[in-house]
PDBQT receptor file of N, H, CA, C and O in Angstrom, charges set to zero:
ATOM      1  N   MET A   1       0.847  -1.175   0.000  1.00  0.00    +0.000 N 
ATOM      2  CA  MET A   1       0.000   0.000   0.000  1.00  0.00    +0.000 C 
ATOM      3  C   MET A   1       0.893   1.239   0.000  1.00  0.00    +0.000 C 
ATOM      4  O   MET A   1       1.832   1.339   0.789  1.00  0.00    +0.000 OA
ATOM      5  N   SER A   2       0.595   2.159  -0.874  1.00  0.00    +0.000 N 
ATOM      6  H   SER A   2      -0.168   2.078  -1.515  1.00  0.00    +0.000 HD
ATOM      7  CA  SER A   2       1.427   3.358  -0.977  1.00  0.00    +0.000 C 
ATOM      8  C   SER A   2       1.049   4.369   0.106  1.00  0.00    +0.000 C 
ATOM      9  O   SER A   2      -0.090   4.391   0.571  1.00  0.00    +0.000 OA
ATOM     10  N   PRO A   3       2.004   5.196   0.499  1.00  0.00    +0.000 N 
ATOM     11  CA  PRO A   3       1.711   6.207   1.525  1.00  0.00    +0.000 C 
ATOM     12  C   PRO A   3       0.694   7.225   1.007  1.00  0.00    +0.000 C 
ATOM     13  O   PRO A   3       0.593   7.487  -0.191  1.00  0.00    +0.000 OA
ATOM     14  N   LEU A   4      -0.042   7.775   1.943  1.00  0.00    +0.000 N 
ATOM     15  H   LEU A   4       0.039   7.561   2.916  1.00  0.00    +0.000 HD
ATOM     16  CA  LEU A   4      -1.062   8.764   1.589  1.00  0.00    +0.000 C 
ATOM     17  C   LEU A   4      -0.424  10.114   1.318  1.00  0.00    +0.000 C 
ATOM     18  O   LEU A   4       0.524  10.518   1.992  1.00  0.00    +0.000 OA
ATOM     19  N   ASP A   5      -0.959  10.805   0.321  1.00  0.00    +0.000 N 
ATOM     20  H   ASP A   5      -1.729  10.477  -0.226  1.00  0.00    +0.000 HD
ATOM     21  CA  ASP A   5      -0.463  12.157   0.070  1.00  0.00    +0.000 C 
ATOM     22  C   ASP A   5      -1.161  13.127   1.026  1.00  0.00    +0.000 C 
ATOM     23  O   ASP A   5      -2.070  12.739   1.760  1.00  0.00    +0.000 OA
ATOM     24  N   ASN A   6      -0.736  14.369   1.012  1.00  0.00    +0.000 N 
ATOM     25  H   ASN A   6       0.003  14.684   0.416  1.00  0.00    +0.000 HD
ATOM     26  CA  ASN A   6      -1.245  15.378   1.944  1.00  0.00    +0.000 C 
ATOM     27  C   ASN A   6      -2.749  15.584   1.801  1.00  0.00    +0.000 C 
ATOM     28  O   ASN A   6      -3.449  15.730   2.804  1.00  0.00    +0.000 OA
ATOM     29  N   THR A   7      -3.253  15.598   0.578  1.00  0.00    +0.000 N 
ATOM     30  H   THR A   7      -2.685  15.479  -0.237  1.00  0.00    +0.000 HD
ATOM     31  CA  THR A   7      -4.691  15.788   0.349  1.00  0.00    +0.000 C 
ATOM     32  C   THR A   7      -5.489  14.651   0.974  1.00  0.00    +0.000 C 
ATOM     33  O   THR A   7      -6.520  14.885   1.605  1.00  0.00    +0.000 OA
ATOM     34  N   GLN A   8      -5.020  13.435   0.801  1.00  0.00    +0.000 N 
ATOM     35  H   GLN A   8      -4.182  13.245   0.288  1.00  0.00    +0.000 HD
ATOM     36  CA  GLN A   8      -5.706  12.283   1.380  1.00  0.00    +0.000 C 
ATOM     37  C   GLN A   8      -5.666  12.333   2.902  1.00  0.00    +0.000 C 
ATOM     38  O   GLN A   8      -6.661  12.023   3.558  1.00  0.00    +0.000 OA
ATOM     39  N   GLN A   9      -4.545  12.715   3.460  1.00  0.00    +0.000 N 
ATOM     40  H   GLN A   9      -3.737  12.967   2.928  1.00  0.00    +0.000 HD
ATOM     41  CA  GLN A   9      -4.424  12.829   4.913  1.00  0.00    +0.000 C 
ATOM     42  C   GLN A   9      -5.373  13.893   5.460  1.00  0.00    +0.000 C 
ATOM     43  O   GLN A   9      -5.987  13.704   6.509  1.00  0.00    +0.000 OA
ATOM     44  N   GLN A  10      -5.488  15.012   4.742  1.00  0.00    +0.000 N 
ATOM     45  H   GLN A  10      -4.989  15.165   3.889  1.00  0.00    +0.000 HD
ATOM     46  CA  GLN A  10      -6.403  16.073   5.173  1.00  0.00    +0.000 C 
ATOM     47  C   GLN A  10      -7.854  15.598   5.107  1.00  0.00    +0.000 C 
ATOM     48  O   GLN A  10      -8.648  15.902   5.997  1.00  0.00    +0.000 OA
ATOM     49  N   LEU A  11      -8.199  14.862   4.066  1.00  0.00    +0.000 N 
ATOM     50  H   LEU A  11      -7.554  14.615   3.343  1.00  0.00    +0.000 HD
ATOM     51  CA  LEU A  11      -9.558  14.343   3.940  1.00  0.00    +0.000 C 
ATOM     52  C   LEU A  11      -9.876  13.377   5.074  1.00  0.00    +0.000 C 
ATOM     53  O   LEU A  11     -10.954  13.446   5.664  1.00  0.00    +0.000 OA
ATOM     54  N   ILE A  12      -8.965  12.497   5.374  1.00  0.00    +0.000 N 
ATOM     55  H   ILE A  12      -8.089  12.442   4.895  1.00  0.00    +0.000 HD
ATOM     56  CA  ILE A  12      -9.165  11.554   6.475  1.00  0.00    +0.000 C 
ATOM     57  C   ILE A  12      -9.319  12.304   7.789  1.00  0.00    +0.000 C 
ATOM     58  O   ILE A  12     -10.197  11.977   8.588  1.00  0.00    +0.000 OA
ATOM     59  N   ALA A  13      -8.487  13.296   8.022  1.00  0.00    +0.000 N 
ATOM     60  H   ALA A  13      -7.774  13.563   7.373  1.00  0.00    +0.000 HD
ATOM     61  CA  ALA A  13      -8.578  14.090   9.254  1.00  0.00    +0.000 C 
ATOM     62  C   ALA A  13      -9.939  14.772   9.347  1.00  0.00    +0.000 C 
ATOM     63  O   ALA A  13     -10.547  14.794  10.417  1.00  0.00    +0.000 OA
ATOM     64  N   TYR A  14     -10.423  15.328   8.238  1.00  0.00    +0.000 N 
ATOM     65  H   TYR A  14      -9.929  15.310   7.369  1.00  0.00    +0.000 HD
ATOM     66  CA  TYR A  14     -11.737  15.976   8.236  1.00  0.00    +0.000 C 
ATOM     67  C   TYR A  14     -12.840  14.963   8.528  1.00  0.00    +0.000 C 
ATOM     68  O   TYR A  14     -13.722  15.228   9.346  1.00  0.00    +0.000 OA
ATOM     69  N   LEU A  15     -12.800  13.807   7.867  1.00  0.00    +0.000 N 
ATOM     70  H   LEU A  15     -12.084  13.592   7.203  1.00  0.00    +0.000 HD
ATOM     71  CA  LEU A  15     -13.857  12.806   8.044  1.00  0.00    +0.000 C 
ATOM     72  C   LEU A  15     -13.941  12.289   9.473  1.00  0.00    +0.000 C 
ATOM     73  O   LEU A  15     -14.970  11.746   9.875  1.00  0.00    +0.000 OA
ATOM     74  N   ARG A  16     -12.882  12.449  10.231  1.00  0.00    +0.000 N 
ATOM     75  H   ARG A  16     -12.047  12.890   9.904  1.00  0.00    +0.000 HD
ATOM     76  CA  ARG A  16     -12.863  12.015  11.632  1.00  0.00    +0.000 C 
ATOM     77  C   ARG A  16     -13.347  13.090  12.595  1.00  0.00    +0.000 C 
ATOM     78  O   ARG A  16     -13.443  12.833  13.795  1.00  0.00    +0.000 OA
ATOM     79  N   THR A  17     -13.651  14.276  12.108  1.00  0.00    +0.000 N 
ATOM     80  H   THR A  17     -13.573  14.485  11.133  1.00  0.00    +0.000 HD
ATOM     81  CA  THR A  17     -14.098  15.354  12.997  1.00  0.00    +0.000 C 
ATOM     82  C   THR A  17     -15.554  15.142  13.400  1.00  0.00    +0.000 C 
ATOM     83  O   THR A  17     -16.328  14.557  12.643  1.00  0.00    +0.000 OA
ATOM     84  N   PRO A  18     -15.931  15.613  14.586  1.00  0.00    +0.000 N 
ATOM     85  CA  PRO A  18     -17.332  15.515  14.994  1.00  0.00    +0.000 C 
ATOM     86  C   PRO A  18     -18.281  16.163  13.980  1.00  0.00    +0.000 C 
ATOM     87  O   PRO A  18     -19.368  15.643  13.730  1.00  0.00    +0.000 OA
ATOM     88  N   TRP A  19     -17.878  17.285  13.401  1.00  0.00    +0.000 N 
ATOM     89  H   TRP A  19     -16.995  17.707  13.604  1.00  0.00    +0.000 HD
ATOM     90  CA  TRP A  19     -18.731  17.975  12.425  1.00  0.00    +0.000 C 
ATOM     91  C   TRP A  19     -19.029  17.073  11.226  1.00  0.00    +0.000 C 
ATOM     92  O   TRP A  19     -20.186  16.932  10.828  1.00  0.00    +0.000 OA
ATOM     93  N   ALA A  20     -17.999  16.469  10.657  1.00  0.00    +0.000 N 
ATOM     94  H   ALA A  20     -17.060  16.583  10.980  1.00  0.00    +0.000 HD
ATOM     95  CA  ALA A  20     -18.185  15.609   9.483  1.00  0.00    +0.000 C 
ATOM     96  C   ALA A  20     -19.041  14.395   9.830  1.00  0.00    +0.000 C 
ATOM     97  O   ALA A  20     -19.879  13.972   9.034  1.00  0.00    +0.000 OA
ATOM     98  N   ILE A  21     -18.831  13.846  11.004  1.00  0.00    +0.000 N 
ATOM     99  H   ILE A  21     -18.150  14.189  11.651  1.00  0.00    +0.000 HD
ATOM    100  CA  ILE A  21     -19.624  12.694  11.436  1.00  0.00    +0.000 C 
ATOM    101  C   ILE A  21     -21.086  13.093  11.590  1.00  0.00    +0.000 C 
ATOM    102  O   ILE A  21     -21.975  12.357  11.161  1.00  0.00    +0.000 OA
ATOM    103  N   ARG A  22     -21.347  14.254  12.198  1.00  0.00    +0.000 N 
ATOM    104  H   ARG A  22     -20.625  14.852  12.546  1.00  0.00    +0.000 HD
ATOM    105  CA  ARG A  22     -22.733  14.728  12.354  1.00  0.00    +0.000 C 
ATOM    106  C   ARG A  22     -23.413  14.928  11.005  1.00  0.00    +0.000 C 
ATOM    107  O   ARG A  22     -24.572  14.555  10.824  1.00  0.00    +0.000 OA
ATOM    108  N   VAL A  23     -22.687  15.516  10.064  1.00  0.00    +0.000 N 
ATOM    109  H   VAL A  23     -21.746  15.819  10.211  1.00  0.00    +0.000 HD
ATOM    110  CA  VAL A  23     -23.248  15.767   8.731  1.00  0.00    +0.000 C 
ATOM    111  C   VAL A  23     -23.652  14.448   8.084  1.00  0.00    +0.000 C 
ATOM    112  O   VAL A  23     -24.749  14.337   7.535  1.00  0.00    +0.000 OA
ATOM    113  N   ARG A  24     -22.788  13.461   8.143  1.00  0.00    +0.000 N 
ATOM    114  H   ARG A  24     -21.898  13.551   8.589  1.00  0.00    +0.000 HD
ATOM    115  CA  ARG A  24     -23.103  12.178   7.531  1.00  0.00    +0.000 C 
ATOM    116  C   ARG A  24     -24.219  11.455   8.267  1.00  0.00    +0.000 C 
ATOM    117  O   ARG A  24     -25.074  10.838   7.632  1.00  0.00    +0.000 OA
ATOM    118  N   CYS A  25     -24.229  11.520   9.587  1.00  0.00    +0.000 N 
ATOM    119  H   CYS A  25     -23.535  12.022  10.102  1.00  0.00    +0.000 HD
ATOM    120  CA  CYS A  25     -25.313  10.901  10.358  1.00  0.00    +0.000 C 
ATOM    121  C   CYS A  25     -26.649  11.548  10.027  1.00  0.00    +0.000 C 
ATOM    122  O   CYS A  25     -27.658  10.857   9.886  1.00  0.00    +0.000 OA
ATOM    123  N   ASP A  26     -26.658  12.864   9.902  1.00  0.00    +0.000 N 
ATOM    124  H   ASP A  26     -25.839  13.425  10.016  1.00  0.00    +0.000 HD
ATOM    125  CA  ASP A  26     -27.888  13.569   9.544  1.00  0.00    +0.000 C 
ATOM    126  C   ASP A  26     -28.377  13.128   8.170  1.00  0.00    +0.000 C 
ATOM    127  O   ASP A  26     -29.574  12.924   7.964  1.00  0.00    +0.000 OA
ATOM    128  N   ARG A  27     -27.458  12.985   7.247  1.00  0.00    +0.000 N 
ATOM    129  H   ARG A  27     -26.486  13.151   7.415  1.00  0.00    +0.000 HD
ATOM    130  CA  ARG A  27     -27.820  12.549   5.889  1.00  0.00    +0.000 C 
ATOM    131  C   ARG A  27     -28.424  11.144   5.913  1.00  0.00    +0.000 C 
ATOM    132  O   ARG A  27     -29.441  10.895   5.266  1.00  0.00    +0.000 OA
ATOM    133  N   ILE A  28     -27.811  10.239   6.646  1.00  0.00    +0.000 N 
ATOM    134  H   ILE A  28     -26.985  10.441   7.172  1.00  0.00    +0.000 HD
ATOM    135  CA  ILE A  28     -28.325   8.875   6.739  1.00  0.00    +0.000 C 
ATOM    136  C   ILE A  28     -29.687   8.866   7.422  1.00  0.00    +0.000 C 
ATOM    137  O   ILE A  28     -30.599   8.172   6.973  1.00  0.00    +0.000 OA
ATOM    138  N   PHE A  29     -29.835   9.631   8.507  1.00  0.00    +0.000 N 
ATOM    139  H   PHE A  29     -29.095  10.194   8.872  1.00  0.00    +0.000 HD
ATOM    140  CA  PHE A  29     -31.119   9.698   9.210  1.00  0.00    +0.000 C 
ATOM    141  C   PHE A  29     -32.212  10.243   8.296  1.00  0.00    +0.000 C 
ATOM    142  O   PHE A  29     -33.320   9.709   8.264  1.00  0.00    +0.000 OA
ATOM    143  N   THR A  30     -31.904  11.295   7.561  1.00  0.00    +0.000 N 
ATOM    144  H   THR A  30     -31.004  11.729   7.587  1.00  0.00    +0.000 HD
ATOM    145  CA  THR A  30     -32.876  11.887   6.639  1.00  0.00    +0.000 C 
ATOM    146  C   THR A  30     -33.302  10.873   5.582  1.00  0.00    +0.000 C 
ATOM    147  O   THR A  30     -34.492  10.730   5.300  1.00  0.00    +0.000 OA
ATOM    148  N   LEU A  31     -32.351  10.184   5.007  1.00  0.00    +0.000 N 
ATOM    149  H   LEU A  31     -31.385  10.301   5.236  1.00  0.00    +0.000 HD
ATOM    150  CA  LEU A  31     -32.677   9.170   3.998  1.00  0.00    +0.000 C 
ATOM    151  C   LEU A  31     -33.463   8.010   4.609  1.00  0.00    +0.000 C 
ATOM    152  O   LEU A  31     -34.403   7.508   3.994  1.00  0.00    +0.000 OA
ATOM    153  N   ALA A  32     -33.087   7.586   5.804  1.00  0.00    +0.000 N 
ATOM    154  H   ALA A  32     -32.323   7.994   6.303  1.00  0.00    +0.000 HD
ATOM    155  CA  ALA A  32     -33.769   6.461   6.450  1.00  0.00    +0.000 C 
ATOM    156  C   ALA A  32     -35.216   6.796   6.780  1.00  0.00    +0.000 C 
ATOM    157  O   ALA A  32     -36.108   5.977   6.557  1.00  0.00    +0.000 OA
ATOM    158  N   THR A  33     -35.457   7.982   7.305  1.00  0.00    +0.000 N 
ATOM    159  H   THR A  33     -34.733   8.647   7.486  1.00  0.00    +0.000 HD
ATOM    160  CA  THR A  33     -36.832   8.348   7.661  1.00  0.00    +0.000 C 
ATOM    161  C   THR A  33     -37.694   8.580   6.429  1.00  0.00    +0.000 C 
ATOM    162  O   THR A  33     -38.922   8.555   6.517  1.00  0.00    +0.000 OA
ATOM    163  N   ALA A  34     -37.066   8.803   5.289  1.00  0.00    +0.000 N 
ATOM    164  H   ALA A  34     -36.069   8.823   5.217  1.00  0.00    +0.000 HD
ATOM    165  CA  ALA A  34     -37.803   8.947   4.024  1.00  0.00    +0.000 C 
ATOM    166  C   ALA A  34     -37.871   7.615   3.273  1.00  0.00    +0.000 C 
ATOM    167  O   ALA A  34     -38.324   7.565   2.130  1.00  0.00    +0.000 OA
ATOM    168  N   ASP A  35     -37.419   6.539   3.921  1.00  0.00    +0.000 N 
ATOM    169  H   ASP A  35     -37.051   6.580   4.850  1.00  0.00    +0.000 HD
ATOM    170  CA  ASP A  35     -37.397   5.197   3.322  1.00  0.00    +0.000 C 
ATOM    171  C   ASP A  35     -36.643   5.198   1.993  1.00  0.00    +0.000 C 
ATOM    172  O   ASP A  35     -37.090   4.614   1.006  1.00  0.00    +0.000 OA
ATOM    173  N   GLN A  36     -35.492   5.864   1.992  1.00  0.00    +0.000 N 
ATOM    174  H   GLN A  36     -35.129   6.338   2.793  1.00  0.00    +0.000 HD
ATOM    175  CA  GLN A  36     -34.678   6.000   0.785  1.00  0.00    +0.000 C 
ATOM    176  C   GLN A  36     -33.396   5.162   0.835  1.00  0.00    +0.000 C 
ATOM    177  O   GLN A  36     -32.543   5.284  -0.045  1.00  0.00    +0.000 OA
ATOM    178  N   LEU A  37     -33.257   4.317   1.855  1.00  0.00    +0.000 N 
ATOM    179  H   LEU A  37     -33.949   4.218   2.570  1.00  0.00    +0.000 HD
ATOM    180  CA  LEU A  37     -32.058   3.488   1.958  1.00  0.00    +0.000 C 
ATOM    181  C   LEU A  37     -32.364   2.071   1.491  1.00  0.00    +0.000 C 
ATOM    182  O   LEU A  37     -33.459   1.554   1.713  1.00  0.00    +0.000 OA
ATOM    183  N   GLN A  38     -31.396   1.460   0.851  1.00  0.00    +0.000 N 
ATOM    184  H   GLN A  38     -30.507   1.880   0.671  1.00  0.00    +0.000 HD
ATOM    185  CA  GLN A  38     -31.602   0.124   0.304  1.00  0.00    +0.000 C 
ATOM    186  C   GLN A  38     -31.628  -0.948   1.393  1.00  0.00    +0.000 C 
ATOM    187  O   GLN A  38     -32.417  -1.889   1.311  1.00  0.00    +0.000 OA
ATOM    188  N   TYR A  39     -30.780  -0.818   2.404  1.00  0.00    +0.000 N 
ATOM    189  H   TYR A  39     -30.138  -0.053   2.471  1.00  0.00    +0.000 HD
ATOM    190  CA  TYR A  39     -30.609  -1.890   3.372  1.00  0.00    +0.000 C 
ATOM    191  C   TYR A  39     -31.143  -1.592   4.768  1.00  0.00    +0.000 C 
ATOM    192  O   TYR A  39     -31.176  -2.489   5.610  1.00  0.00    +0.000 OA
ATOM    193  N   PHE A  40     -31.558  -0.371   5.034  1.00  0.00    +0.000 N 
ATOM    194  H   PHE A  40     -31.531   0.358   4.350  1.00  0.00    +0.000 HD
ATOM    195  CA  PHE A  40     -32.002  -0.003   6.370  1.00  0.00    +0.000 C 
ATOM    196  C   PHE A  40     -33.334   0.723   6.310  1.00  0.00    +0.000 C 
ATOM    197  O   PHE A  40     -33.665   1.380   5.324  1.00  0.00    +0.000 OA
ATOM    198  N   ARG A  41     -34.086   0.587   7.390  1.00  0.00    +0.000 N 
ATOM    199  H   ARG A  41     -33.818   0.053   8.192  1.00  0.00    +0.000 HD
ATOM    200  CA  ARG A  41     -35.338   1.328   7.557  1.00  0.00    +0.000 C 
ATOM    201  C   ARG A  41     -35.314   1.991   8.938  1.00  0.00    +0.000 C 
ATOM    202  O   ARG A  41     -34.626   1.534   9.851  1.00  0.00    +0.000 OA
ATOM    203  N   CYS A  42     -36.062   3.050   9.063  1.00  0.00    +0.000 N 
ATOM    204  H   CYS A  42     -36.621   3.421   8.322  1.00  0.00    +0.000 HD
ATOM    205  CA  CYS A  42     -36.149   3.755  10.339  1.00  0.00    +0.000 C 
ATOM    206  C   CYS A  42     -37.620   3.908  10.695  1.00  0.00    +0.000 C 
ATOM    207  O   CYS A  42     -38.367   4.611  10.015  1.00  0.00    +0.000 OA
ATOM    208  N   ASN A  43     -38.023   3.242  11.765  1.00  0.00    +0.000 N 
ATOM    209  H   ASN A  43     -37.416   2.670  12.317  1.00  0.00    +0.000 HD
ATOM    210  CA  ASN A  43     -39.400   3.301  12.225  1.00  0.00    +0.000 C 
ATOM    211  C   ASN A  43     -39.395   3.985  13.589  1.00  0.00    +0.000 C 
ATOM    212  O   ASN A  43     -39.153   3.344  14.612  1.00  0.00    +0.000 OA
ATOM    213  N   LEU A  44     -39.659   5.274  13.597  1.00  0.00    +0.000 N 
ATOM    214  H   LEU A  44     -39.855   5.795  12.766  1.00  0.00    +0.000 HD
ATOM    215  CA  LEU A  44     -39.571   6.045  14.840  1.00  0.00    +0.000 C 
ATOM    216  C   LEU A  44     -40.630   5.650  15.858  1.00  0.00    +0.000 C 
ATOM    217  O   LEU A  44     -40.496   5.981  17.036  1.00  0.00    +0.000 OA
ATOM    218  N   THR A  45     -41.673   4.955  15.437  1.00  0.00    +0.000 N 
ATOM    219  H   THR A  45     -41.782   4.686  14.480  1.00  0.00    +0.000 HD
ATOM    220  CA  THR A  45     -42.668   4.496  16.412  1.00  0.00    +0.000 C 
ATOM    221  C   THR A  45     -42.085   3.415  17.321  1.00  0.00    +0.000 C 
ATOM    222  O   THR A  45     -42.649   3.129  18.378  1.00  0.00    +0.000 OA
ATOM    223  N   LYS A  46     -40.981   2.820  16.929  1.00  0.00    +0.000 N 
ATOM    224  H   LYS A  46     -40.523   3.052  16.071  1.00  0.00    +0.000 HD
ATOM    225  CA  LYS A  46     -40.323   1.775  17.725  1.00  0.00    +0.000 C 
ATOM    226  C   LYS A  46     -39.175   2.325  18.571  1.00  0.00    +0.000 C 
ATOM    227  O   LYS A  46     -38.488   1.561  19.249  1.00  0.00    +0.000 OA
ATOM    228  N   LEU A  47     -38.963   3.624  18.538  1.00  0.00    +0.000 N 
ATOM    229  H   LEU A  47     -39.521   4.244  17.987  1.00  0.00    +0.000 HD
ATOM    230  CA  LEU A  47     -37.812   4.226  19.205  1.00  0.00    +0.000 C 
ATOM    231  C   LEU A  47     -37.768   3.914  20.703  1.00  0.00    +0.000 C 
ATOM    232  O   LEU A  47     -36.719   3.531  21.220  1.00  0.00    +0.000 OA
ATOM    233  N   GLU A  48     -38.877   4.072  21.395  1.00  0.00    +0.000 N 
ATOM    234  H   GLU A  48     -39.729   4.383  20.975  1.00  0.00    +0.000 HD
ATOM    235  CA  GLU A  48     -38.894   3.813  22.838  1.00  0.00    +0.000 C 
ATOM    236  C   GLU A  48     -38.584   2.347  23.135  1.00  0.00    +0.000 C 
ATOM    237  O   GLU A  48     -37.830   2.046  24.061  1.00  0.00    +0.000 OA
ATOM    238  N   GLN A  49     -39.155   1.448  22.364  1.00  0.00    +0.000 N 
ATOM    239  H   GLN A  49     -39.767   1.692  21.612  1.00  0.00    +0.000 HD
ATOM    240  CA  GLN A  49     -38.911   0.018  22.544  1.00  0.00    +0.000 C 
ATOM    241  C   GLN A  49     -37.431  -0.317  22.316  1.00  0.00    +0.000 C 
ATOM    242  O   GLN A  49     -36.840  -1.085  23.075  1.00  0.00    +0.000 OA
ATOM    243  N   VAL A  50     -36.854   0.251  21.289  1.00  0.00    +0.000 N 
ATOM    244  H   VAL A  50     -37.334   0.874  20.672  1.00  0.00    +0.000 HD
ATOM    245  CA  VAL A  50     -35.439   0.013  20.996  1.00  0.00    +0.000 C 
ATOM    246  C   VAL A  50     -34.561   0.604  22.099  1.00  0.00    +0.000 C 
ATOM    247  O   VAL A  50     -33.604  -0.036  22.536  1.00  0.00    +0.000 OA
ATOM    248  N   ALA A  51     -34.874   1.799  22.546  1.00  0.00    +0.000 N 
ATOM    249  H   ALA A  51     -35.651   2.318  22.191  1.00  0.00    +0.000 HD
ATOM    250  CA  ALA A  51     -34.087   2.430  23.613  1.00  0.00    +0.000 C 
ATOM    251  C   ALA A  51     -34.130   1.583  24.880  1.00  0.00    +0.000 C 
ATOM    252  O   ALA A  51     -33.106   1.397  25.537  1.00  0.00    +0.000 OA
ATOM    253  N   ASN A  52     -35.294   1.077  25.223  1.00  0.00    +0.000 N 
ATOM    254  H   ASN A  52     -36.126   1.228  24.689  1.00  0.00    +0.000 HD
ATOM    255  CA  ASN A  52     -35.418   0.218  26.401  1.00  0.00    +0.000 C 
ATOM    256  C   ASN A  52     -34.593  -1.058  26.249  1.00  0.00    +0.000 C 
ATOM    257  O   ASN A  52     -33.967  -1.513  27.206  1.00  0.00    +0.000 OA
ATOM    258  N   TYR A  53     -34.593  -1.628  25.060  1.00  0.00    +0.000 N 
ATOM    259  H   TYR A  53     -35.101  -1.258  24.282  1.00  0.00    +0.000 HD
ATOM    260  CA  TYR A  53     -33.796  -2.830  24.795  1.00  0.00    +0.000 C 
ATOM    261  C   TYR A  53     -32.305  -2.537  24.956  1.00  0.00    +0.000 C 
ATOM    262  O   TYR A  53     -31.578  -3.322  25.564  1.00  0.00    +0.000 OA
ATOM    263  N   VAL A  54     -31.857  -1.423  24.417  1.00  0.00    +0.000 N 
ATOM    264  H   VAL A  54     -32.448  -0.785  23.923  1.00  0.00    +0.000 HD
ATOM    265  CA  VAL A  54     -30.439  -1.049  24.524  1.00  0.00    +0.000 C 
ATOM    266  C   VAL A  54     -30.056  -0.856  25.988  1.00  0.00    +0.000 C 
ATOM    267  O   VAL A  54     -28.996  -1.313  26.415  1.00  0.00    +0.000 OA
ATOM    268  N   ILE A  55     -30.897  -0.194  26.748  1.00  0.00    +0.000 N 
ATOM    269  H   ILE A  55     -31.758   0.177  26.400  1.00  0.00    +0.000 HD
ATOM    270  CA  ILE A  55     -30.632   0.009  28.178  1.00  0.00    +0.000 C 
ATOM    271  C   ILE A  55     -30.548  -1.331  28.894  1.00  0.00    +0.000 C 
ATOM    272  O   ILE A  55     -29.657  -1.540  29.718  1.00  0.00    +0.000 OA
ATOM    273  N   GLU A  56     -31.464  -2.235  28.589  1.00  0.00    +0.000 N 
ATOM    274  H   GLU A  56     -32.188  -2.065  27.920  1.00  0.00    +0.000 HD
ATOM    275  CA  GLU A  56     -31.473  -3.564  29.210  1.00  0.00    +0.000 C 
ATOM    276  C   GLU A  56     -30.176  -4.324  28.904  1.00  0.00    +0.000 C 
ATOM    277  O   GLU A  56     -29.569  -4.907  29.804  1.00  0.00    +0.000 OA
ATOM    278  N   VAL A  57     -29.761  -4.316  27.659  1.00  0.00    +0.000 N 
ATOM    279  H   VAL A  57     -30.254  -3.842  26.929  1.00  0.00    +0.000 HD
ATOM    280  CA  VAL A  57     -28.523  -5.008  27.269  1.00  0.00    +0.000 C 
ATOM    281  C   VAL A  57     -27.320  -4.373  27.954  1.00  0.00    +0.000 C 
ATOM    282  O   VAL A  57     -26.434  -5.080  28.434  1.00  0.00    +0.000 OA
ATOM    283  N   MET A  58     -27.284  -3.053  28.001  1.00  0.00    +0.000 N 
ATOM    284  H   MET A  58     -28.004  -2.478  27.611  1.00  0.00    +0.000 HD
ATOM    285  CA  MET A  58     -26.166  -2.367  28.662  1.00  0.00    +0.000 C 
ATOM    286  C   MET A  58     -26.106  -2.729  30.141  1.00  0.00    +0.000 C 
ATOM    287  O   MET A  58     -25.027  -2.981  30.677  1.00  0.00    +0.000 OA
ATOM    288  N   GLN A  59     -27.256  -2.754  30.800  1.00  0.00    +0.000 N 
ATOM    289  H   GLN A  59     -28.133  -2.549  30.365  1.00  0.00    +0.000 HD
ATOM    290  CA  GLN A  59     -27.281  -3.080  32.223  1.00  0.00    +0.000 C 
ATOM    291  C   GLN A  59     -26.839  -4.518  32.472  1.00  0.00    +0.000 C 
ATOM    292  O   GLN A  59     -26.194  -4.805  33.481  1.00  0.00    +0.000 OA
ATOM    293  N   GLN A  60     -27.185  -5.429  31.551  1.00  0.00    +0.000 N 
ATOM    294  H   GLN A  60     -27.708  -5.197  30.731  1.00  0.00    +0.000 HD
ATOM    295  CA  GLN A  60     -26.775  -6.829  31.698  1.00  0.00    +0.000 C 
ATOM    296  C   GLN A  60     -25.270  -6.993  31.505  1.00  0.00    +0.000 C 
ATOM    297  O   GLN A  60     -24.614  -7.704  32.266  1.00  0.00    +0.000 OA
ATOM    298  N   HIS A  61     -24.737  -6.343  30.500  1.00  0.00    +0.000 N 
ATOM    299  H   HIS A  61     -25.270  -5.766  29.882  1.00  0.00    +0.000 HD
ATOM    300  CA  HIS A  61     -23.337  -6.549  30.139  1.00  0.00    +0.000 C 
ATOM    301  C   HIS A  61     -22.373  -5.560  30.793  1.00  0.00    +0.000 C 
ATOM    302  O   HIS A  61     -21.182  -5.843  30.919  1.00  0.00    +0.000 OA
ATOM    303  N   TYR A  62     -22.879  -4.422  31.203  1.00  0.00    +0.000 N 
ATOM    304  H   TYR A  62     -23.847  -4.192  31.101  1.00  0.00    +0.000 HD
ATOM    305  CA  TYR A  62     -22.039  -3.389  31.821  1.00  0.00    +0.000 C 
ATOM    306  C   TYR A  62     -22.744  -2.835  33.061  1.00  0.00    +0.000 C 
ATOM    307  O   TYR A  62     -23.144  -1.670  33.075  1.00  0.00    +0.000 OA
ATOM    308  N   PRO A  63     -22.898  -3.650  34.090  1.00  0.00    +0.000 N 
ATOM    309  CA  PRO A  63     -23.684  -3.224  35.260  1.00  0.00    +0.000 C 
ATOM    310  C   PRO A  63     -23.107  -2.023  36.002  1.00  0.00    +0.000 C 
ATOM    311  O   PRO A  63     -23.837  -1.325  36.706  1.00  0.00    +0.000 OA
ATOM    312  N   ASP A  64     -21.821  -1.775  35.855  1.00  0.00    +0.000 N 
ATOM    313  H   ASP A  64     -21.228  -2.342  35.283  1.00  0.00    +0.000 HD
ATOM    314  CA  ASP A  64     -21.196  -0.644  36.547  1.00  0.00    +0.000 C 
ATOM    315  C   ASP A  64     -21.178   0.624  35.711  1.00  0.00    +0.000 C 
ATOM    316  O   ASP A  64     -20.634   1.642  36.140  1.00  0.00    +0.000 OA
ATOM    317  N   PHE A  65     -21.761   0.574  34.534  1.00  0.00    +0.000 N 
ATOM    318  H   PHE A  65     -22.203  -0.252  34.186  1.00  0.00    +0.000 HD
ATOM    319  CA  PHE A  65     -21.723   1.718  33.627  1.00  0.00    +0.000 C 
ATOM    320  C   PHE A  65     -22.566   2.838  34.110  1.00  0.00    +0.000 C 
ATOM    321  O   PHE A  65     -22.642   3.879  33.457  1.00  0.00    +0.000 OA
TER     322      PHE A  65
């Protein structure tokens, strides 16, 4: 694998910033809620049920968290 040039390094650094991550997450969320993704769906009516499940799993596996 060849070393990265300066432009590639700058792009990677940007993509790792909280801002870039938020932008991409927002884009995915927008597409998911519009049922525009090929492999994922977003059903906000299930949000509370999913949140409760995540909390339950966290408490089981990370009781000191």
